[in-house]
PLY file of the C-alpha trace (Angstrom):
ply
format ascii 1.0
element vertex 334
property float x
property float y
property float z
element edge 333
property int vertex1
property int vertex2
end_header
36.93 63.64 214.59
35.36 60.19 214.74
33.59 58.60 211.79
30.05 59.28 213.05
30.33 62.93 214.10
28.07 65.21 212.08
29.09 68.39 210.30
27.54 70.40 213.11
29.54 68.49 215.70
32.81 69.11 213.85
32.62 72.90 213.64
29.64 73.54 211.38
29.24 74.51 207.74
32.25 76.78 207.37
34.63 74.40 209.12
33.43 71.69 206.74
33.98 74.00 203.77
37.51 74.72 204.99
38.21 70.98 205.16
36.61 70.42 201.76
38.78 73.13 200.22
41.80 71.03 201.08
40.63 68.69 198.30
40.71 71.49 195.72
43.69 71.89 193.45
46.26 74.44 194.52
48.72 76.10 192.17
46.81 75.09 189.02
47.73 77.77 186.48
44.31 77.60 184.84
42.64 78.85 188.02
43.32 82.54 188.62
40.99 82.80 191.63
40.11 79.50 193.26
37.85 78.23 196.05
37.22 80.57 198.95
35.85 83.64 197.15
32.38 84.27 195.75
33.29 82.73 192.41
36.24 81.20 190.62
38.12 82.94 187.83
39.45 80.62 185.13
42.11 81.12 182.49
40.70 79.71 179.26
42.41 80.52 175.98
39.38 79.93 173.77
35.72 78.93 173.94
34.47 77.16 177.06
32.14 74.16 177.23
30.01 73.86 180.38
27.83 71.00 181.63
26.11 70.03 184.86
24.67 66.83 186.30
22.53 66.26 189.39
22.59 62.99 191.35
20.17 62.21 194.17
20.53 59.51 196.81
18.00 56.73 196.27
17.59 57.65 192.61
21.15 57.52 191.25
23.03 55.80 194.05
22.59 54.17 197.45
25.13 54.58 200.22
24.34 51.11 201.55
25.56 49.79 198.18
28.60 51.96 197.48
30.99 54.09 199.55
30.63 57.89 199.77
33.92 58.27 197.85
32.44 56.22 194.99
29.26 58.32 194.97
31.39 61.44 194.54
33.43 59.74 191.81
30.26 58.78 189.89
28.95 62.35 190.13
32.15 63.67 188.55
32.19 60.99 185.84
28.64 61.90 184.78
29.79 65.43 183.88
33.16 64.31 182.51
31.38 61.96 180.12
29.28 64.87 178.79
32.44 66.83 178.01
33.95 63.76 176.33
30.96 63.60 173.99
31.48 67.26 173.09
35.18 66.83 172.38
36.16 69.17 175.22
39.17 68.95 177.52
38.14 69.12 181.23
39.27 72.27 183.00
37.52 72.86 186.34
34.60 71.47 188.30
32.23 72.92 190.90
30.48 70.72 193.45
27.15 71.59 195.07
26.53 69.22 197.96
23.44 68.73 200.09
23.51 66.41 203.13
21.28 65.95 206.15
22.12 67.58 209.50
22.92 64.15 211.00
25.06 62.99 208.08
28.58 62.02 209.29
31.15 64.69 208.51
33.73 62.04 207.55
31.36 60.64 204.93
30.66 64.14 203.59
34.37 64.73 203.22
34.71 61.40 201.40
32.04 62.55 198.93
34.15 65.64 198.21
37.33 63.55 197.98
35.69 61.29 195.42
34.78 64.23 193.20
38.21 65.88 193.57
40.16 62.67 192.92
38.12 61.85 189.82
38.53 65.34 188.37
42.27 65.21 189.00
42.64 61.89 187.15
41.08 63.51 184.08
43.18 66.66 184.26
40.60 68.96 185.86
40.55 70.76 189.20
37.86 71.15 191.85
37.55 74.94 191.78
34.67 75.59 194.20
31.01 74.93 194.89
28.37 75.17 197.59
27.02 73.13 200.49
23.58 73.10 202.11
21.60 71.08 204.66
19.24 68.68 202.89
16.08 67.06 204.23
15.96 64.68 201.24
19.15 62.66 201.59
22.41 63.32 199.78
22.31 65.58 196.71
25.36 65.95 194.46
25.65 68.35 191.56
28.85 68.69 189.56
29.15 71.59 187.14
32.15 71.14 184.86
33.84 73.57 182.51
36.10 72.48 179.69
38.13 73.90 176.85
36.53 73.44 173.45
38.91 71.88 170.96
37.35 73.47 167.87
34.71 70.98 166.69
31.73 69.26 168.29
29.78 66.37 166.77
26.24 67.41 167.66
23.26 65.11 168.15
21.61 66.83 165.20
24.39 65.93 162.73
23.59 62.27 161.91
23.05 61.68 158.18
21.21 58.95 156.24
23.79 56.35 155.25
25.86 56.79 158.41
26.89 53.79 160.46
26.01 53.77 164.17
28.93 52.94 166.48
29.63 52.60 170.19
32.85 52.50 172.18
33.68 49.81 174.71
31.22 47.29 176.12
27.64 47.84 177.20
25.43 46.64 180.03
27.90 46.41 182.90
26.31 49.06 185.09
22.78 47.74 184.54
23.83 44.17 185.32
25.57 45.37 188.48
22.41 47.12 189.63
20.36 43.98 189.03
22.78 41.96 191.15
22.78 44.53 193.95
18.98 44.46 193.95
18.75 40.66 193.92
21.70 39.60 196.08
22.34 42.59 198.31
25.68 44.42 198.46
27.54 41.78 200.47
26.98 38.86 198.11
27.16 41.02 194.99
30.51 42.58 195.90
31.97 39.27 197.07
31.01 37.23 194.04
31.12 39.81 191.24
33.62 42.46 192.28
34.66 43.43 188.72
31.06 43.84 187.60
30.03 45.97 190.59
33.05 48.23 189.95
31.58 49.05 186.53
28.72 50.69 188.46
30.57 52.13 191.46
33.75 53.32 189.70
32.98 54.00 186.02
35.25 55.83 183.60
34.73 58.54 180.98
35.96 58.29 177.38
37.73 61.66 177.42
40.65 60.80 175.14
38.38 58.92 172.72
35.96 61.84 172.56
38.74 64.32 171.86
40.11 62.10 169.11
36.75 61.33 167.49
35.77 64.98 167.16
38.93 65.55 165.13
37.84 62.97 162.53
35.84 64.47 159.66
34.02 61.18 159.05
32.40 61.32 162.51
29.12 63.24 162.36
26.93 62.96 165.50
28.00 61.91 168.99
26.73 61.73 172.57
27.51 59.73 175.67
25.48 56.72 176.80
24.14 57.71 180.19
20.47 56.67 179.99
20.98 53.55 177.87
21.57 53.04 174.14
17.85 52.72 173.40
17.10 56.08 175.05
20.16 57.99 173.85
19.89 56.81 170.25
16.32 58.14 170.26
17.75 61.58 171.07
20.02 61.44 168.02
17.15 60.19 165.82
14.85 63.01 166.90
17.49 65.76 166.79
18.70 64.68 163.33
15.30 63.76 161.90
16.42 60.25 160.93
15.52 56.60 161.40
18.09 54.59 163.36
18.25 50.84 162.84
20.07 48.71 165.45
21.56 45.26 164.88
20.90 43.95 168.38
23.07 40.88 167.76
26.07 43.16 167.15
25.90 44.97 170.49
29.19 44.53 172.42
28.25 43.19 175.85
30.35 43.54 178.99
32.06 40.17 179.66
31.40 40.56 183.39
27.70 41.16 182.66
27.61 38.09 180.43
29.17 35.97 183.17
26.43 37.04 185.59
23.54 36.79 183.10
22.03 33.77 184.85
21.51 35.95 187.95
20.27 39.23 186.48
16.90 38.03 185.23
17.11 39.54 181.75
18.63 38.77 178.36
22.05 40.06 177.39
20.43 41.97 174.51
18.16 43.86 176.91
21.05 44.50 179.29
23.19 46.00 176.51
20.36 47.87 174.78
18.70 49.45 177.81
21.51 49.73 180.36
22.33 53.25 181.51
25.44 54.78 183.08
27.95 52.85 180.99
29.32 56.27 179.94
30.48 54.93 176.59
30.28 57.08 173.44
27.60 56.66 170.79
28.49 58.13 167.40
27.56 58.03 163.73
30.13 57.85 160.98
30.29 58.05 157.21
30.73 54.47 155.91
33.71 55.37 153.74
35.59 56.52 156.85
34.62 53.65 159.14
37.69 51.46 158.68
40.13 54.29 159.31
38.28 55.59 162.36
37.60 52.22 163.99
41.22 51.23 163.51
42.63 54.61 164.45
40.73 54.96 167.72
42.36 51.77 169.01
45.85 52.86 168.00
45.51 56.46 169.22
43.46 56.02 172.41
43.38 52.28 173.21
39.59 52.31 172.87
37.64 49.62 171.05
34.60 50.64 169.01
32.03 48.60 167.12
29.40 49.15 164.41
25.94 48.39 165.82
23.56 49.78 163.21
22.86 52.29 160.47
21.06 55.59 159.87
18.24 55.63 157.30
15.87 58.20 155.92
12.36 58.10 157.31
10.25 59.10 160.25
12.50 59.64 163.29
12.73 56.66 165.59
14.77 53.64 166.62
14.11 50.18 165.22
15.57 46.69 165.28
16.84 45.15 162.05
13.53 43.27 161.65
11.57 46.53 161.81
10.34 46.17 165.39
10.31 49.52 167.22
12.77 50.00 170.07
11.36 52.26 172.76
13.41 54.43 175.12
14.23 52.54 178.29
14.54 55.49 180.64
12.91 58.86 181.13
13.01 60.76 184.43
9.38 61.85 184.37
7.76 58.88 182.64
4.23 58.30 184.01
0 1
1 2
2 3
3 4
4 5
5 6
6 7
7 8
8 9
9 10
10 11
11 12
12 13
13 14
14 15
15 16
16 17
17 18
18 19
19 20
20 21
21 22
22 23
23 24
24 25
25 26
26 27
27 28
28 29
29 30
30 31
31 32
32 33
33 34
34 35
35 36
36 37
37 38
38 39
39 40
40 41
41 42
42 43
43 44
44 45
45 46
46 47
47 48
48 49
49 50
50 51
51 52
52 53
53 54
54 55
55 56
56 57
57 58
58 59
59 60
60 61
61 62
62 63
63 64
64 65
65 66
66 67
67 68
68 69
69 70
70 71
71 72
72 73
73 74
74 75
75 76
76 77
77 78
78 79
79 80
80 81
81 82
82 83
83 84
84 85
85 86
86 87
87 88
88 89
89 90
90 91
91 92
92 93
93 94
94 95
95 96
96 97
97 98
98 99
99 100
100 101
101 102
102 103
103 104
104 105
105 106
106 107
107 108
108 109
109 110
110 111
111 112
112 113
113 114
114 115
115 116
116 117
117 118
118 119
119 120
120 121
121 122
122 123
123 124
124 125
125 126
126 127
127 128
128 129
129 130
130 131
131 132
132 133
133 134
134 135
135 136
136 137
137 138
138 139
139 140
140 141
141 142
142 143
143 144
144 145
145 146
146 147
147 148
148 149
149 150
150 151
151 152
152 153
153 154
154 155
155 156
156 157
157 158
158 159
159 160
160 161
161 162
162 163
163 164
164 165
165 166
166 167
167 168
168 169
169 170
170 171
171 172
172 173
173 174
174 175
175 176
176 177
177 178
178 179
179 180
180 181
181 182
182 183
183 184
184 185
185 186
186 187
187 188
188 189
189 190
190 191
191 192
192 193
193 194
194 195
195 196
196 197
197 198
198 199
199 200
200 201
201 202
202 203
203 204
204 205
205 206
206 207
207 208
208 209
209 210
210 211
211 212
212 213
213 214
214 215
215 216
216 217
217 218
218 219
219 220
220 221
221 222
222 223
223 224
224 225
225 226
226 227
227 228
228 229
229 230
230 231
231 232
232 233
233 234
234 235
235 236
236 237
237 238
238 239
239 240
240 241
241 242
242 243
243 244
244 245
245 246
246 247
247 248
248 249
249 250
250 251
251 252
252 253
253 254
254 255
255 256
256 257
257 258
258 259
259 260
260 261
261 262
262 263
263 264
264 265
265 266
266 267
267 268
268 269
269 270
270 271
271 272
272 273
273 274
274 275
275 276
276 277
277 278
278 279
279 280
280 281
281 282
282 283
283 284
284 285
285 286
286 287
287 288
288 289
289 290
290 291
291 292
292 293
293 294
294 295
295 296
296 297
297 298
298 299
299 300
300 301
301 302
302 303
303 304
304 305
305 306
306 307
307 308
308 309
309 310
310 311
311 312
312 313
313 314
314 315
315 316
316 317
317 318
318 319
319 320
320 321
321 322
322 323
323 324
324 325
325 326
326 327
327 328
328 329
329 330
330 331
331 332
332 333
């Protein structure tokens, strides 16, 4: 098979599925019935947590910017990050893949390999899925099941008086996108390899999420996929609280800061509105902050910072000076 042969030229749908199944985990004791039948059967000792995320070429990724393997990786991370925010341990994933009839079979297999490799790194298995011909470019959907660990910190659980915290550094993925748009992939990759990797090969905070949900002082939590400004709005609305952000305290990606002169926006905007960082956003009782922020580093190697507070009042997100902060991203915004 050469790199440009299509799925049809390499044996058709079922031959492709057979090759894709080679990426699925074999001998995993959690999978009673694996890929190849009408559905998978999983061994799960307790309650299951299930999430799904849909990525569309041109909207969530561009294959002239990143490799097919990376597109598959990003699709898996999107769902893994959701489980991290729920304090669930990843168990098994299911990939639904749509590609055009002329899409190279080798690239399609790299998409599957990216999903399978990412799931394996985080302790999950690719347990099945579906594939169809698409007339709208590449479509990737990863459905992921995980084992609930006994407590979830829901978006609706933030309380007045809580401190607002985030893990890691913000703005790397947004800054990378700005560079890819302005410089093109060649110059962006060559001059800012570390920054572009934050977009093409992100990571999920699985261990941090598992640890945080075991801390009684942590109340609400979600992952940052649409940007802090958008995701904090979801906590404010679900909890019926006013969230106040200290923009000057936002931890900015060092690689994004180094490229700030090329991105065309301030570091504050990059950190506040950047999506797909896949960090965790959580609220915490102030009396437990020192123990949690110190413990998360010791136990998981993850840095976390206080970036604001939760107040009583009409639900919304505001800067420390009272200026409203509007959501940066919404799929169906007019």
